[in-house]
C-alpha positions as CSV (number, residue, x, y, z in Angstrom):
1,X,148.3,73.0,134.1
2,X,148.7,76.5,132.6
3,X,145.7,78.8,132.5
4,X,143.6,78.7,129.3
5,X,143.9,82.0,127.5
6,X,140.7,84.0,126.9
7,X,139.6,86.2,124.0
8,X,140.2,89.9,124.5
9,X,137.3,91.6,126.2
10,X,134.8,92.9,123.7
11,X,136.2,90.8,120.9
12,X,134.0,87.8,120.6
13,X,134.2,84.3,119.2
14,X,131.3,83.4,116.8
15,X,130.5,79.7,117.3
16,X,128.9,77.4,114.7
17,X,125.2,77.9,115.4
18,X,125.6,81.7,115.5
19,X,128.0,81.7,112.6
20,X,125.4,79.9,110.5
21,X,123.0,82.7,111.2
22,X,125.7,85.1,110.0
23,X,126.1,83.1,106.8
24,X,122.4,83.2,106.1
25,X,122.2,86.9,106.5
26,X,125.5,87.4,104.4
27,X,123.8,85.6,101.5
28,X,120.7,87.8,101.7
29,X,122.9,90.9,102.0
30,X,124.9,90.0,98.8
31,X,121.6,89.7,96.9
32,X,120.3,93.0,98.4
33,X,123.5,95.0,97.5
34,X,123.5,93.5,93.9
35,X,119.9,94.6,93.5
36,X,121.0,98.2,93.9
37,X,124.1,97.8,91.7
38,X,126.7,98.2,94.5
39,X,130.0,96.6,93.7
40,X,132.3,95.2,96.4
41,X,135.7,96.5,97.5
42,X,138.0,95.0,100.1
43,X,139.8,97.5,102.3
44,X,142.7,97.2,104.8
45,X,142.0,96.7,108.4
46,X,144.9,99.0,109.3
47,X,145.2,102.6,108.0
48,X,147.4,105.6,108.7
49,X,146.3,107.3,111.9
50,X,146.1,110.8,110.3
51,X,143.4,109.5,107.9
52,X,140.9,109.2,110.7
53,X,142.0,112.4,112.5
54,X,141.4,114.3,109.3
55,X,138.2,112.5,108.2
56,X,136.3,111.8,111.4
57,X,137.5,114.9,113.3
58,X,140.2,115.3,115.9
59,X,137.7,116.4,118.6
60,X,135.4,113.4,118.2
61,X,135.1,110.7,120.8
62,X,136.3,108.1,118.3
63,X,139.6,109.8,117.6
64,X,140.1,111.2,121.2
65,X,139.3,108.0,123.1
66,X,138.3,105.0,121.1
67,X,140.9,104.2,118.4
68,X,143.3,101.3,118.6
69,X,146.5,103.1,117.5
70,X,150.1,102.1,117.6
71,X,153.5,102.8,116.2
72,X,154.9,100.5,113.5
73,X,158.1,99.1,115.0
74,X,159.8,98.9,111.6
75,X,159.4,102.4,110.3
76,X,157.8,104.5,113.1
77,X,154.6,105.1,111.1
78,X,151.5,105.9,113.2
79,X,148.8,103.2,112.4
80,X,145.2,102.6,113.5
81,X,142.9,99.6,113.4
82,X,140.0,101.1,111.4
83,X,137.1,102.4,113.6
84,X,134.8,102.9,110.6
85,X,134.9,102.2,106.9
86,X,134.0,105.4,105.0
87,X,137.4,107.2,105.4
88,X,139.2,104.2,104.1
89,X,136.8,103.8,101.2
90,X,137.3,107.5,100.1
91,X,141.0,107.1,100.6
92,X,141.0,104.1,98.2
93,X,138.9,106.0,95.7
94,X,141.4,108.9,95.7
95,X,144.5,106.7,95.6
96,X,143.2,104.7,92.7
97,X,141.3,107.5,90.9
98,X,138.1,105.5,90.9
99,X,135.9,108.4,89.8
100,X,137.9,109.1,86.6
101,X,135.0,107.7,84.5
102,X,132.1,108.7,86.6
103,X,130.3,108.1,89.9
104,X,130.6,104.7,91.7
105,X,128.4,102.6,94.0
106,X,130.7,100.7,96.3
107,X,130.1,98.3,99.3
108,X,132.3,96.5,101.8
109,X,131.9,94.3,104.9
110,X,134.2,93.4,107.8
111,X,135.4,94.1,111.3
112,X,135.8,97.6,112.8
113,X,137.6,98.4,116.1
114,X,136.8,100.9,118.9
115,X,138.0,100.8,122.5
116,X,134.6,101.2,124.2
117,X,133.1,99.7,127.3
118,X,131.7,96.4,126.0
119,X,127.9,95.9,126.4
120,X,125.2,94.2,124.5
121,X,125.2,95.6,121.0
122,X,128.5,97.5,121.5
123,X,131.7,95.6,121.2
124,X,135.4,96.5,120.7
125,X,135.5,94.4,117.5
126,X,132.3,94.8,115.6
127,X,131.2,94.2,112.1
128,X,129.6,96.5,109.6
129,X,128.3,96.5,106.0
130,X,129.3,99.8,104.4
131,X,127.4,101.3,101.4
132,X,129.0,104.3,99.7
133,X,127.7,106.2,96.6
134,X,130.6,108.4,95.4
135,X,130.2,111.2,92.9
136,X,126.4,111.7,93.2
137,X,125.2,115.2,94.2
138,X,121.4,115.1,94.1
139,X,118.8,114.2,96.8
140,X,117.8,111.2,94.8
141,X,120.8,109.1,95.9
142,X,120.1,110.0,99.6
143,X,116.5,108.9,99.3
144,X,117.4,105.7,97.4
145,X,119.8,104.7,100.1
146,X,117.2,105.2,102.8
147,X,114.6,103.3,100.8
148,X,117.2,100.6,100.1
149,X,117.4,100.0,103.9
150,X,113.6,99.7,104.1
151,X,113.8,96.9,101.5
152,X,116.4,95.1,103.6
153,X,114.1,95.2,106.7
154,X,111.3,93.7,104.5
155,X,113.6,91.0,103.1
156,X,114.7,90.1,106.6
157,X,111.1,90.1,107.9
158,X,111.9,92.8,110.5
159,X,109.2,94.9,112.1
160,X,109.3,97.8,114.5
161,X,112.2,99.6,112.9
162,X,111.7,103.4,112.6
163,X,113.5,106.1,110.6
164,X,114.7,109.5,111.8
165,X,116.2,112.1,109.4
166,X,117.8,115.5,109.7
167,X,119.7,118.1,107.6
168,X,123.0,119.4,108.8
169,X,123.4,122.0,106.0
170,X,126.7,123.2,104.8
171,X,129.9,124.3,106.7
172,X,129.1,128.0,106.8
173,X,125.5,127.4,108.0
174,X,126.7,125.1,110.8
175,X,129.3,127.7,111.8
176,X,126.6,130.4,112.4
177,X,124.5,127.9,114.3
178,X,127.6,126.7,116.2
179,X,128.3,130.2,117.5
180,X,124.8,130.7,118.8
181,X,124.6,127.2,120.2
182,X,127.8,127.8,122.2
183,X,126.4,131.1,123.5
184,X,123.2,129.4,124.6
185,X,125.1,126.7,126.4
186,X,127.6,129.1,128.0
187,X,124.7,131.1,129.4
188,X,123.6,127.9,131.2
189,X,127.0,126.5,132.0
190,X,125.9,125.4,135.5
191,X,123.5,122.8,133.8
192,X,126.2,121.2,131.7
193,X,127.7,117.9,132.7
194,X,131.4,117.1,132.5
195,X,131.1,115.6,129.0
196,X,129.2,118.6,127.7
197,X,131.8,121.0,129.2
198,X,134.6,119.1,127.5
199,X,132.8,119.3,124.1
200,X,131.5,122.9,124.4
201,X,134.1,124.5,122.2
202,X,135.5,121.5,120.3
203,X,132.3,119.7,119.2
204,X,129.2,121.4,120.6
205,X,126.8,119.7,118.1
206,X,127.4,116.4,119.9
207,X,126.0,117.9,123.1
208,X,122.6,117.9,121.3
209,X,122.9,114.1,121.2
210,X,123.4,113.8,125.0
211,X,121.1,111.3,126.8
212,X,121.6,113.0,130.2
213,X,118.0,113.6,131.6
214,X,119.2,116.6,133.5
215,X,120.2,118.4,130.3
216,X,117.1,117.6,128.1
217,X,115.3,120.9,128.8
218,X,118.4,122.9,128.0
219,X,119.0,121.0,124.8
220,X,115.3,121.3,123.8
221,X,115.6,125.1,124.2
222,X,118.9,125.3,122.2
223,X,118.9,127.0,118.7
224,X,117.9,124.5,116.0
225,X,120.3,124.0,113.1
226,X,117.4,123.8,110.6
227,X,116.6,127.5,111.3
228,X,120.1,128.4,110.0
229,X,119.9,126.5,106.7
230,X,120.0,128.4,103.4
231,X,117.8,127.9,100.4
232,X,119.9,125.3,98.7
233,X,120.2,123.1,101.8
234,X,116.5,123.3,102.4
235,X,115.7,122.5,98.8
236,X,118.0,119.4,99.0
237,X,116.2,118.2,102.2
238,X,112.8,118.8,100.7
239,X,113.8,116.8,97.7
240,X,114.8,113.8,99.9
241,X,111.5,114.1,101.8
242,X,109.4,114.2,98.6
243,X,111.0,110.9,97.4
244,X,110.5,109.2,100.8
245,X,106.9,110.2,100.8
246,X,106.4,109.0,97.2
247,X,107.8,105.7,98.3
248,X,105.3,105.5,101.2
249,X,108.0,105.6,103.8
250,X,107.2,106.9,107.3
251,X,109.9,109.0,109.0
252,X,110.4,111.6,111.7
253,X,112.5,114.8,111.3
254,X,114.7,114.9,114.4
255,X,116.5,118.3,114.6
256,X,118.8,116.8,117.3
257,X,120.1,114.1,115.1
258,X,123.7,115.1,114.4
259,X,125.7,111.8,114.1
260,X,129.2,111.4,115.7
261,X,131.4,112.0,112.7
262,X,132.5,115.5,111.6
263,X,132.4,114.7,107.9
264,X,128.6,114.7,107.5
265,X,126.7,117.5,105.8
266,X,123.1,117.9,104.5
267,X,121.1,114.6,104.9
268,X,121.8,112.4,107.9
269,X,119.6,109.4,109.0
270,X,119.3,106.6,111.5
271,X,117.2,103.5,111.5
272,X,116.3,102.6,115.1
273,X,114.9,99.5,116.8
274,X,113.6,100.6,120.2
275,X,113.5,97.0,121.5
276,X,117.4,97.0,121.6
277,X,117.4,99.8,124.1
278,X,120.3,102.3,124.2
279,X,122.1,100.4,121.3
280,X,119.0,100.6,119.1
281,X,120.5,102.3,116.1
282,X,121.1,99.4,113.6
283,X,121.9,101.5,110.6
284,X,123.0,105.1,110.1
285,X,124.6,107.4,107.6
286,X,124.2,110.5,105.4
287,X,125.9,112.8,103.0
288,X,129.6,113.7,103.3
289,X,130.4,116.0,100.3
290,X,133.5,117.6,101.9
291,X,135.4,114.4,102.7
292,X,137.2,114.1,99.4
293,X,138.7,117.6,99.8
294,X,139.4,116.9,103.5
295,X,141.6,114.0,102.4
296,X,143.5,116.1,99.8
297,X,141.5,115.2,96.7
298,X,139.4,117.0,94.2
299,X,136.0,117.8,95.8
300,X,133.3,115.3,95.0
301,X,129.8,114.7,96.5
302,X,129.2,111.4,98.3
303,X,126.6,109.7,100.4
304,X,126.7,106.4,102.4
305,X,125.7,104.4,105.5
306,X,126.8,101.6,107.7
307,X,124.8,98.7,109.0
308,X,125.8,97.1,112.3
309,X,125.7,93.3,111.9
310,X,125.8,92.4,115.6
311,X,122.8,94.6,116.3
312,X,121.0,93.4,113.2
313,X,121.6,89.8,114.3
314,X,120.4,90.6,117.8
315,X,117.2,92.1,116.3
316,X,116.6,89.0,114.1
317,X,117.1,86.7,117.1
318,X,114.7,88.8,119.2
319,X,112.1,88.4,116.4
320,X,112.7,84.7,115.9
321,X,114.3,85.0,112.5
322,X,117.3,83.2,111.1
323,X,117.6,80.5,113.8
324,X,120.7,78.9,112.3
325,X,121.0,75.2,111.4
326,X,121.7,75.9,107.8
327,X,125.0,74.2,108.1
328,X,123.5,70.8,109.0
329,X,124.4,68.1,106.4
330,X,121.7,66.7,104.2
331,X,123.1,63.1,104.5
332,X,125.1,61.4,107.3
333,X,127.1,58.4,106.1
334,X,127.1,55.6,108.6
335,X,129.5,52.6,108.0
336,X,131.0,49.6,109.7
337,X,133.5,47.1,108.4
338,X,136.7,47.5,106.4
339,X,135.2,47.3,103.0
340,X,132.2,49.5,104.0
341,X,134.6,52.2,105.3
342,X,136.4,52.3,101.9
343,X,133.1,52.3,100.0
344,X,131.7,55.0,102.2
345,X,134.3,57.5,100.9
346,X,133.2,56.8,97.4
347,X,129.5,57.2,98.4
348,X,130.2,60.6,100.1
349,X,132.1,62.0,97.2
350,X,129.4,60.8,94.7
351,X,126.8,62.7,96.7
352,X,128.9,65.8,96.9
353,X,129.4,65.6,93.1
354,X,125.6,66.0,93.0
355,X,125.7,69.1,95.2
356,X,124.4,67.2,98.2
357,X,126.0,68.1,101.6
358,X,127.4,65.1,103.4
359,X,128.9,64.3,106.8
360,X,131.0,61.1,106.6
361,X,131.3,59.4,110.0
362,X,134.8,59.2,111.3
363,X,136.2,57.6,114.4
364,X,134.6,54.2,114.4
365,X,131.8,53.0,116.7
366,X,128.9,50.6,116.5
367,X,126.0,51.2,114.1
368,X,123.8,52.2,117.1
369,X,126.4,54.8,118.3
370,X,126.8,56.1,114.7
371,X,123.0,56.4,114.2
372,X,122.8,58.5,117.3
373,X,125.5,60.8,115.9
374,X,123.5,60.9,112.6
375,X,120.3,61.9,114.4
376,X,122.2,64.6,116.4
377,X,123.7,66.1,113.2
378,X,120.2,67.2,112.1
379,X,120.7,65.5,108.7
380,X,117.6,64.5,106.9
381,X,118.9,61.1,105.8
382,X,121.3,58.5,106.9
383,X,123.2,56.5,104.3
384,X,124.0,53.2,105.9
385,X,126.8,51.0,104.6
386,X,127.9,47.6,105.9
387,X,130.2,45.1,104.2
388,X,127.1,43.5,102.5
389,X,126.1,46.8,100.9
390,X,129.7,47.5,100.0
391,X,130.0,44.1,98.2
392,X,126.8,44.9,96.3
393,X,127.8,48.5,95.6
394,X,124.6,49.6,97.3
395,X,123.5,52.0,100.1
396,X,120.6,51.8,102.5
397,X,118.9,55.1,102.8
398,X,117.1,55.8,106.1
399,X,115.0,59.0,106.5
400,X,115.6,60.5,109.9
401,X,113.0,63.3,110.1
402,X,110.0,61.7,108.2
403,X,108.7,58.6,110.0
404,X,106.3,57.9,107.1
405,X,109.2,57.4,104.7
406,X,110.6,53.9,104.6
407,X,114.2,52.8,104.5
408,X,115.3,51.5,101.1
409,X,118.4,50.1,99.4
410,X,119.7,51.9,96.4
411,X,122.5,51.1,93.9
412,X,125.4,53.6,93.8
413,X,124.6,54.8,90.3
414,X,121.0,55.7,91.4
415,X,121.9,57.1,94.8
416,X,122.0,60.8,94.0
417,X,118.6,60.7,92.3
418,X,117.1,58.7,95.2
419,X,118.5,61.2,97.7
420,X,117.2,64.1,95.7
421,X,113.7,62.5,95.6
422,X,113.6,62.0,99.3
423,X,115.0,65.5,100.1
424,X,113.1,67.7,97.7
425,X,109.9,65.8,96.6
């Protein structure tokens, strides 16, 4: 016998009980996005490799080490499985001139791909909800997106999720800070680990995000970007904070919060669940006003964030929310006999016409064996059909979860009403 093939490491199957939890959260997410007037777009999984090098930054870990890139065998084009969604969304906005009649609120959902070491909460194929507000310049949209996240945690019933924010300023402000940061780090080069030495001249801001305990004192003493911000950047950040305070939202300003993508400017934020450990950031984003120009388009302001669905699901599971089971049928149809089998198909379709979910037993078996299957299906009711019921065009309804309810026999034309009464009254 040949060996059974396995899924690729870090690319996981989602089996029925867990998939039902995904569906429950998907439904809630759709309502949440609609409440803030975000409209869906569907974007390709594969994009030109230069898109990410230009957007994310050639010196970032994502582009240097984590992208799944390949050469198209037909035309030699360099292609990449998308590692994030913002670059593709802005590319689509430019390609289709979406901002011709004003700003747009867009959202999308789907798999992203990064070649990382798989661990809990970090996979090679992972799923995100992306939220992008394109063409909005003021601090109001930054604050609305952050407050929007708080509403989602409330809708999900999540607790113990905290907010950190920072301001990265503008390019020229970061350049002044960058020069002094490099000088500070070079003066203590003996304290830098291998990763920090690699990033020192290519992406020194990311060193501030290091979790290496041996470097924390050095990082804490480093020049802080906020001290280099000009009047306009500080005013924008103050405007965001005013709106967050007005909304009664608690947060912490973290001057070391820099994010891992080069396109960010001004506001950046992360929502963190400490209970998830090192993979505790469940949602993060910020402003990226320069990205349209980086990708060859007319400059336009923009702000957005991504929500990691695997981490969100882990958090809901940890807190006992969305336990699955939503896919269980409401009625399980049990039948025995040739006429009963034919009548059972009519019964099942009549119930589905009434928007009642039905599992029709297939594969034969005794009434006892079928009733065991019905009970295991988690259905609320069994619809029992023998040849006698079929001849009379009737069905015996047996409640499976409410012992006080009695089994009763119902005519086919009254079946949907009787099922509705037992299920919902």
